[in-house]
VOBA-1610 file (N, C-alpha, C; in pm, whole numbers, padded with zeros to 5 digits, always signed):
BEGIN
Met+01021-01658+02487Met+01129-01713+02568Met+01095-01858+02602Arg+01190-01948+02588Arg+01170-02089+02621Arg+01155-02100+02772Ser+01047-02164+02815Ser+01017-02173+02958Ser+00961-02310+02993Ala+00979-02345+03119Ala+00928-02472+03170Ala+00805-02445+03256Leu+00701-02527+03238Leu+00585-02523+03326Leu+00611-02626+03436Val+00629-02575+03558Val+00667-02660+03671Val+00545-02674+03763Asn+00509-02800+03795Asn+00392-02822+03882Asn+00430-02799+04029Lys+00330-02815+04117Lys+00351-02787+04260Lys+00451-02883+04324Asp+00476-02997+04260Asp+00574-03093+04312Asp+00715-03064+04261Gly+00729-02959+04178Gly+00860-02922+04127Gly+00903-03000+04004Val+00807-03063+03935Val+00839-03143+03816Val+00795-03066+03691Val+00881-03066+03590Val+00849-03000+03464Val+00748-03086+03389Glu+00631-03028+03362Glu+00528-03101+03289Glu+00524-03065+03141Asn+00578-02947+03108Asn+00579-02907+02968Asn+00686-02799+02950Val+00738-02789+02827Val+00833-02685+02791Val+00769-02609+02675Ile+00757-02476+02691Ile+00686-02395+02592Ile+00767-02271+02556Ile+00726-02206+02450Ile+00776-02074+02416Ile+00669-01978+02464Ala+00697-01903+02570Ala+00599-01816+02632Ala+00630-01670+02600Gly+00526-01598+02563Gly+00540-01455+02538Gly+00548-01380+02670Pro+00581-01251+02665Pro+00599-01173+02788Pro+00474-01165+02876Gly+00353-01174+02818Gly+00231-01162+02898Gly+00172-01295+02941Tyr+00237-01405+02912Tyr+00181-01537+02941Tyr+00173-01561+03091Lys+00058-01609+03136Lys+00038-01646+03277Lys+00019-01797+03282Pro+00095-01867+03368Pro+00080-02013+03375Pro-00053-02051+03440Pro-00100-02172+03412Pro-00224-02219+03476Pro-00206-02226+03628Glu-00317-02224+03698Glu-00312-02230+03844Glu-00243-02360+03888Gly-00159-02347+03989Gly-00085-02463+04040Gly+00048-02485+03969Tyr+00081-02399+03873Tyr+00206-02410+03798Tyr+00285-02281+03811Lys+00414-02292+03795Lys+00496-02171+03783Lys+00574-02182+03653Leu+00604-02067+03598Leu+00677-02058+03472Leu+00820-02021+03502Val+00916-02104+03456Val+01058-02078+03481Val+01131-02077+03348Gln+01196-01965+03317Gln+01272-01956+03192Gln+01392-02049+03198Ser+01411-02125+03091Ser+01524-02218+03086Ser+01549-02264+02944Glu+01675-02267+02907Glu+01715-02323+02778Glu+01744-02472+02790Arg+01755-02523+02913Arg+01799-02661+02933Arg+01695-02754+02993Ala+01585-02700+03048Ala+01486-02783+03115Ala+01419-02877+03014Gly+01382-02992+03063Gly+01312-03091+02981Gly+01196-03150+03059Ile+01099-03206+02989Ile+00984-03268+03054Ile+01035-03380+03145Gly+00985-03380+03268Gly+01026-03480+03366Gly+01140-03433+03457His+01209-03327+03419His+01316-03275+03505His+01255-03221+03634Gln+01334-03220+03738Gln+01291-03165+03866Gln+01354-03027+03884His+01276-02934+03936His+01325-02798+03962His+01359-02792+04110Ile+01491-02794+04140Ile+01538-02800+04277Ile+01638-02687+04299Asn+01612-02604+04399Asn+01701-02492+04433Asn+01739-02408+04311Gly+01643-02380+04226Gly+01666-02294+04110Gly+01733-02362+03992Glu+01760-02492+04001Glu+01823-02565+03891Glu+01733-02679+03846Phe+01748-02715+03719Phe+01674-02828+03666Phe+01762-02952+03672Val+01708-03058+03730Val+01783-03182+03749Val+01710-03293+03673Asp+01785-03364+03591Asp+01729-03476+03517Asp+01733-03599+03609Pro+01617-03656+03641Pro+01616-03770+03733Pro+01677-03896+03671Tyr+01691-03897+03539Tyr+01753-04010+03470Tyr+01900-04021+03512Arg+01942-04139+03545Arg+02082-04162+03582Arg+02153-04230+03466Pro+02241-04158+03400Pro+02309-04217+03285Pro+02415-04320+03327Ser+02455-04401+03233Ser+02560-04499+03257Ser+02694-04427+03272Lys+02792-04500+03323Lys+02927-04444+03335Lys+02980-04402+03198Glu+02953-04484+03096Glu+02996-04450+02960Glu+02929-04322+02912Gly+02800-04306+02945Gly+02727-04185+02908Gly+02784-04061+02976Leu+02819-04076+03104Leu+02879-03964+03178Leu+03016-03928+03121Leu+03095-04031+03087Leu+03227-04005+03028Leu+03213-03935+02893Ala+03115-03975+02813Ala+03092-03910+02685Ala+03049-03765+02706His+02966-03742+02807His+02923-03605+02838His+03042-03520+02880Ala+03129-03575+02965Ala+03248-03502+03009Ala+03340-03471+02891Glu+03354-03567+02802Glu+03438-03546+02682Glu+03379-03435+02596Ser+03247-03435+02580Ser+03184-03331+02499Ser+03197-03195+02567Arg+03185-03191+02700Arg+03202-03065+02774Arg+03346-03015+02761His+03439-03109+02764His+03581-03074+02751His+03612-03019+02612Arg+03554-03079+02510Arg+03582-03036+02373Arg+03503-02913+02330Asp+03408-02871+02413Asp+03322-02757+02379Asp+03392-02624+02408Ile+03505-02605+02344Ile+03576-02479+02363Ile+03614-02421+02226Glu+03516-02417+02138Glu+03539-02360+02006Glu+03581-02214+02018Tyr+03520-02144+02111Tyr+03564-02009+02144Tyr+03527-01982+02290Phe+03603-01896+02354Phe+03586-01875+02497Phe+03630-01735+02536Pro+03575-01683+02647Pro+03608-01547+02689Pro+03735-01542+02772Leu+03810-01436+02754Leu+03929-01413+02837Leu+03935-01265+02872Arg+03989-01237+02988Arg+04015-01100+03029Arg+04165-01093+03060Ile+04233-00999+02996Ile+04377-00987+03018Ile+04409-00847+03068Asn+04523-00837+03133Asn+04575-00709+03178Asn+04706-00689+03105Ala+04708-00591+03015Ala+04827-00566+02934Ala+04874-00424+02957Gly+04983-00411+03031Gly+05039-00279+03057Gly+04942-00189+03131Gly+04867-00245+03227Gly+04772-00167+03304Gly+04638-00149+03237Lys+04622-00196+03116Lys+04496-00184+03042Lys+04425-00319+03042Lys+04299-00321+03090Lys+04222-00445+03093Lys+04147-00461+02961Ile+04159-00579+02902Ile+04097-00608+02773Ile+04017-00737+02787Ser+03890-00735+02744Ser+03807-00856+02740Ser+03791-00898+02595Leu+03818-01023+02568Leu+03809-01075+02431Leu+03743-01212+02431Thr+03685-01247+02319Thr+03643-01384+02295Thr+03743-01441+02196Val+03810-01547+02237Val+03916-01608+02156Val+03860-01730+02085Phe+03888-01740+01958Phe+03843-01853+01878Phe+03950-01961+01879Gln+03905-02087+01891Gln+03996-02201+01894Gln+04091-02200+01774His+04038-02168+01656His+04121-02173+01535His+04225-02061+01531Asp+04218-01963+01623Asp+04316-01853+01627Asp+04431-01879+01725Ile+04420-01983+01805Ile+04519-02004+01912Ile+04660-02016+01857Arg+04680-02095+01754Arg+04816-02112+01699Arg+04872-01980+01647Tyr+04788-01902+01578Tyr+04830-01771+01527Tyr+04872-01679+01643Ile+04793-01679+01750Ile+04826-01595+01866Ile+04956-01641+01930Glu+04978-01774+01938Glu+05104-01826+01993Glu+05223-01777+01911Ile+05210-01783+01778Ile+05320-01740+01690Ile+05345-01591+01706Met+05238-01512+01709Met+05254-01367+01721Met+05308-01329+01859Ala+05270-01403+01964Ala+05323-01376+02098Ala+05473-01409+02103Ala+05513-01519+02039Ala+05657-01552+02033Ala+05733-01441+01960Arg+05674-01391+01855Arg+05737-01281+01781Arg+05744-01155+01867Ala+05637-01130+01944Ala+05632-01011+02030Ala+05739-01015+02139Lys+05780-01134+02179Lys+05884-01146+02282Lys+06020-01099+02231Val+06039-01101+02099Val+06167-01055+02043Val+06154-00922+01970Asp+06032-00881+01938Asp+06010-00754+01869Asp+05895-00681+01939Ser+05928-00584+02022Ser+05829-00515+02103Ser+05734-00426+02021Lys+05760-00415+01891Lys+05673-00334+01806Lys+05562-00419+01738Thr+05559-00548+01768Thr+05460-00638+01709Thr+05320-00600+01755Thr+05228-00587+01660Thr+05087-00562+01692Thr+04999-00640+01594Ile+04878-00670+01637Ile+04777-00729+01548Ile+04643-00664+01579Asn+04552-00671+01485Asn+04412-00633+01509Asn+04334-00762+01523Tyr+04268-00779+01638Tyr+04193-00902+01665Tyr+04044-00869+01675Pro+03959-00949+01608Pro+03815-00920+01610Pro+03754-00944+01748Asn+03668-00853+01789Asn+03593-00870+01913Asn+03446-00888+01874Pro+03396-01013+01874Pro+03261-01038+01825Pro+03152-00970+01908Lys+03180-00940+02034Lys+03078-00875+02117Lys+03050-00733+02070Thr+03153-00665+02019Thr+03135-00527+01975Thr+03132-00515+01823Gly+03180-00617+01755Gly+03189-00611+01610Gly+03306-00528+01560Glu+03392-00488+01652Glu+03508-00407+01617Glu+03636-00488+01635Phe+03745-00432+01586Phe+03875-00495+01606Phe+03944-00429+01724Val+04018-00511+01800Val+04095-00462+01913Val+04242-00467+01872Arg+04313-00358+01887Arg+04455-00355+01854Arg+04533-00410+01973Leu+04605-00518+01950Leu+04685-00581+02056Leu+04832-00552+02031Asn+04895-00487+02127Asn+05039-00461+02116Asn+05115-00583+02168Ala+05247-00573+02172Ala+05330-00686+02213Ala+05295-00735+02353Ala+05280-00643+02447Ala+05247-00682+02585Ala+05112-00753+02591Ala+05015-00703+02515Ala+04882-00765+02513Ala+04887-00904+02449Leu+04966-00920+02343Leu+04979-01051+02278Leu+05039-01154+02373Ile+05142-01113+02446Ile+05207-01204+02541Ile+05109-01240+02653Ala+05038-01139+02705Ala+04940-01163+02811Ala+04827-01254+02761Leu+04783-01232+02638Leu+04677-01315+02580Leu+04722-01460+02564Asp+04844-01479+02516Asp+04899-01614+02500Asp+04906-01684+02636Glu+04949-01613+02739Glu+04957-01672+02874Glu+04817-01705+02927Ala+04720-01616+02900Ala+04582-01640+02946Ala+04522-01762+02875Ile+04550-01776+02746Ile+04501-01892+02670Ile+04559-02020+02729Thr+04689-02020+02754Thr+04755-02138+02811Thr+04694-02172+02946Ser+04674-02073+03033Ser+04615-02097+03165Ser+04474-02154+03152Tyr+04395-02097+03061Tyr+04258-02143+03039Tyr+04258-02289+02996Leu+04340-02322+02898Leu+04341-02459+02845Leu+04394-02558+02947Val+04494-02519+03025Val+04547-02607+03130Val+04440-02630+03237Glu+04373-02522+03279Glu+04266-02535+03379Glu+04156-02626+03328His+04120-02609+03202His+04015-02690+03140His+04055-02837+03137Lys+04178-02865+03095Lys+04227-03003+03085Lys+04237-03068+03224Met+04285-02991+03323Met+04296-03046+03459Met+04158-03082+03515Leu+04061-02994+03496Leu+03927-03022+03547Leu+03868-03143+03475Tyr+03891-03154+03345Tyr+03842-03270+03270Tyr+03896-03398+03334Gly+04024-03400+03366Gly+04084-03516+03432Gly+04021-03545+03567Glu+03994-03439+03643Glu+03931-03457+03774Glu+03788-03510+03760Val+03715-03462+03661Val+03577-03508+03638Val+03578-03655+03597Val+03667-03693+03507Val+03677-03833+03464Val+03710-03922+03584Ala+03805-03880+03668Ala+03840-03959+03786Ala+03721-03970+03882Ala+03645-03862+03898Ala+03528-03865+03987Ala+03418-03955+03932Ile+03404-03960+03800Ile+03306-04051+03739Ile+03347-04195+03768His+03474-04227+03746His+03522-04364+03771His+03510-04402+03918Ala+03526-04304+04009Ala+03518-04331+04153Ala+03373-04334+04203Gly+03277-04303+04114Gly+03137-04302+04154Gly+03094-04176+04227Glu+03179-04072+04226Glu+03147-03946+04294Glu+03060-03856+04206Ile+03065-03875+04075Ile+02978-03803+03983Ile+02890-03908+03917Thr+02757-03893+03936Thr+02664-03994+03886Thr+02554-03935+03797Lys+02555-03802+03777Lys+02451-03738+03697Lys+02514-03642+03598Asp+02443-03621+03487Asp+02489-03525+03387Asp+02504-03385+03446Ser+02412-03347+03535Ser+02419-03213+03594Ser+02547-03197+03676Glu+02599-03306+03732Glu+02724-03299+03808Glu+02845-03287+03715Val+02832-03336+03592Val+02938-03315+03493Val+02942-03167+03455Asp+02823-03107+03437Asp+02816-02965+03401Asp+02856-02874+03518His+02826-02918+03640His+02859-02840+03760His+02932-02931+03858Pro+03061-02960+03830Pro+03134-03056+03913Pro+03147-03008+04058Pro+03148-03102+04152Pro+03157-03063+04293Pro+03293-03004+04330Met+03399-03037+04254Met+03533-02990+04293Met+03556-02842+04261Arg+03507-02794+04147Arg+03518-02653+04107Arg+03447-02637+03973Ser+03432-02515+03929Ser+03357-02488+03806Ser+03446-02499+03684Trp+03382-02534+03571Trp+03451-02529+03443Trp+03487-02383+03414Pro+03595-02359+03340Pro+03619-02221+03297Pro+03500-02173+03215Pro+03474-02043+03213Pro+03354-01995+03142Pro+03358-02025+02994Arg+03239-02048+02937Arg+03225-02065+02794Arg+03199-01930+02731His+03189-01929+02598His+03170-01803+02526His+03045-01729+02566Asp+02942-01799+02615Asp+02817-01733+02649Asp+02803-01706+02797Glu+02911-01725+02874Glu+02908-01703+03017Glu+02996-01584+03051Pro+02960-01507+03156Pro+03042-01390+03190Pro+03178-01431+03247Val+03277-01346+03225Val+03410-01367+03279Val+03416-01302+03416Ala+03465-01375+03514Ala+03473-01319+03650Ala+03581-01214+03660
//
């Protein structure tokens, strides 16, 4: 597991791949992290990069965070049945078309792959319409937050990359590797 060796001052001195039985040297603690880097500070359970990027760097980071929606998790309620899916960006147009068709033909169904289980989920007309609405809500929420983050960067309210990833106004919608609330 990728882990950070954090000294007594809370600074990451090394990043290692540690086995389950590894014990850190005295005066250090081992913290599992996919994002920690040498020189980062470990504060309140999070790793903070002390480097302060330029405004252009922050805007580029926000743009990359905004565009990082190749696939994302959604939970829908279709006719009283709760369905959790991971939706792929390249499927959005197809789902929109099938949802439009489902609005005029209640017998419309598709089989959609669920990568978490490796099985297909059968979506009926109600589920397709609910999925299309959930996709729209997700994308609108994502776009609105992107605008808020860009405005906060320009106003000097966001000055670190970690604040782009965890904006003070609210959280980004979950990514494919994050749980759905």
